[in-house]
N, C-alpha and C positions, 0 to 999 in steps of 0.2 A: 503492500501499499504505498510506504513511505517512496520507492521508488519511483511509483505513478507520478505521485505528488511532482516530485524534482522533472522528471520527463514533462509534464505538463506545464509546470511554470517555463520550462526552459523553452517549449514551444512557444506560449503566450509572449515572452520578453523577445520572442524573434520578428515578432511582428505578424504572425499568423492570426487570424480568428479563430474563434471556437467552433465554427462550422465545420460540420464533419466531411466538407471537400476540403478543408484547409487551403481557402481562397487569400490571399494577402492584400493587406489595404493599396489602394492606389496611392502613388507618390501624390504628393501635395503641387498643385499647379506652381510653375514658376513664369517669371513674369516674359513677356516676349516684346514690351514696348522698344520700339527704334530709338538709338541714342540720337540726340540733335545732332545735324550737319547744317551748318548756315548756308551751306552750297546748295543744298536739294531744290532742284525745280529751276536752277539757273542754265541758261544757254550761254555758251562759250564761243561758238562757232555763229557766223553769218547764216541765217536760213535762206535757202532758196528755193522758189515756189517750184511744183510738179510742173508748171508751163514750160522750164527752161528741158530741153531734152539732152540726153546724156552728153553730146557733141558740146551743146552752149553751157550745160553745166561745169562741166571739165575745164572750160575757160573762165567761166565766173568763179568758181572755187580758186583758181590760182590767182585770178586778178584780187581775190579778197585777202587771199593769203598776204600777196605782195602790198597790199594797202595797208595791213596790220605791220609788217615789216618795215614800211617807209615809218610810219607813226612811232614805232618802237625806237628805230637809229633817232629820228628827230628829237625824241624824248630823251635818248641816251646822250646826243651832243650837246644838249641844254644842260644836263646833268652835270657832265663832266667837262664843258668849257664854261658856261655860263657868260657872263658879259667880257670875257677875256677875249670870246670869238667875234672876228668881224661881222660875220654873218647875225651872231645875237643882235648887235648894235643896230645893223642894217634894216632888221627887220621888226625888232621890237623895241627900239629905242632905250630909254634907262629904265623902262617897267620892268617889273618883278619878272621873271621865268616861272615862277611857279603853277600860273593859269595854265600858261601853254602846253607847261608838262603835264598837268592835269587833264588837259583835253587830249591830248595824244595816247595817255593811260588808259580814258576811255574809250579811244576808239578800238585800242588792242585788248580791252581787260573788260568791259561792264557788261553787264546782263543784256543777252540780245532776246530777249523773248518778244515775242510779237510782231518782231521787225521781220520784213521778208522782201529779197530781192527776186522780182517776176520776170518772166520774159516775153508774156501775152501783152495785150494791148486793151485794158480793159477801158481806160479813158479816151480811148482813140487818138491820142496824140502823136504816137509813132506815126500811124496813119496819115493825119491830117496837118502836122506841123514840119514844115519844110525843114529839114536841116536837125530834127532831134534825134539825140542818140539816145536819150532817156529822161526821166524826171522823176522827180518827188511826186508823191500821189496827193499831198496836202490834206485839204478839209475832206476829200473823199476817201483816204484812208492814211490817215498822218505817219504811219509806220511803216509803210510800205511804198518801195522803189521799182520804177520800171525800167529795164534793160532794154531798148530798143535795136533791132538788128544793125542799125549802123555802128554801133558801139562795136561790134563783134568785127566789121571791118576795120574800123580805123585805129583803136586802141593799142597801144605798144605794152610790152611788158620789160620791167626795170633793166633786163639784163641789156636794154638797146640804149639806155640813158647816155647821152652825149655822142650817139650817132646820128647818121643822116642828117647832118647839119643841125641838129637840136641846140639850142642852149637857150636858159631857165628865162632870160629878159626878152627874147625876140620871137619864142615861138610858144603857140597855144599853149595854155596851162593843162589843157586837158589832155594833151598827147599822149599819156601814158594812162593806162588803166590805174593804177594807184592814186593819181592826183585826182583823175576825174571824179575815182569812189570815194576818195577822201572828202572831196566838196558835196558828194551825194550822202554821205555818211551824217554832214553836219548838218543838214535839212532835219535829220528825224530826230524828235524831241526825246527819243530813250537814250541817244547818244548826245546831242547838245543841250538839251534841258531848255530850250527854248533859247539861250543865252548867245551862243556863236551865230552871227549874221553877218551881212554885207556892209562894210563902211567903206571898202574900196573896191574899184572894179577894174584893176589892171595893174601891173609890174609897177609903175610909177606913180599909180594913185596909192600903192603899198608903201612904198619910200617914203610919201609924203606924210602919211600917216602915222609912220613911227617917229617921224621928225615933230609933228604937230599935236598928236592926241596919241600918244603912246599908249595910255590906257585902253583903248578902243581895239590896239593891233594883236594883242594875245586872245581875242574874241572875235578878230575878224576872217571869216572862211579863208578868203584869199591870200593873207598873210601866211595863216597856217600852210597852205597848199605850198605856195611859194617858197617858206622856208624848210620846208621837210625835202623838197626835192633838189633845194640848191644844195643843201649839205649832203643829202644823198651823194650828189654828183661829187661833191669834191672830197668826200669822205671814202666813198665807197667804189663808185663807177671807174672815176678817173682821179685815182688817190693825188693828192696834192696840188691839181690842176683843176678840175670841176671844167663846167663848161657855161656858166652864169651868162656871159655875154654882156653887152652894153657896158655899162662902167663896171668892170669886174671886182670884185672883194675877193681877196684871199688871206687864207691864215699867213701867220710868220712861218719862214722855211727853215725847219732846225737847221742847226749848224752843221751837223753830221750829213744834209744831203745838198747834193749839188743840183740847183735848180735848173731844168732845162732851159735854153736860148728860145725866145719865141721865134715864131716863124716870120722870116722877112716880109713876109705879105699880110700878117697879123698888123690890126693898128696898135697905136700906142696905150689906148684906154681899153682895148680887147683883146684877150688870148682865151680861145677856146679849143678843146680838144674836139675835133670833128673825125669819126671815121667810118 
């Protein structure tokens, strides 16, 4: 009898019920709550609409990647060189670089949810507006941008910067996909927050703005585009030479580097790399 009591006590202590079937108790439920992640739901890449077929999508994906690349290099130049850079002085005057740095970072890293680039023509502007290569949809769809067929015919990639006679000062600002899309992205409230706008209309206006109202330079769409492509040309495409055109602004040449002589046919004020 004593032995039976001992066995029964051990049996119950081992978590087994007194049921003749000897069924174990169900384990206590454990929490399945998902840990907090502040990035949940964020969209890191620019969305492309289904109206872009596979061929157009490939081109647009590369173009958007290069736009981010251009913005990140502009940000890096501002961070590393600041007002020691003649390019910064030329485009932003004596204003703080912090705001421009922030806009370039928003292009690269801000949440792109609700944004979309599309290849159809819902507002019929590609069809009816002569020479239009794309447009922000504005009040029709504030986060959407249409890319017209003309863009795919005309735009160049960054590997061509400074080639085919291009200069920053004298060629169309939208020659390259990256500058064109930078302009279009700055129209979208998700990125621009309604702050970046057009205060200058061309290269000369941008230079005047930097001298007369530099506080607006860092929120001017054209200034942000011109600066980005100019420093990319000088730092990356043709290092130490660039292709500014007009009255060329150059960085000081380190003493360990021997500058190349200007071509006999180049003007005294403008030396551009053209190939």
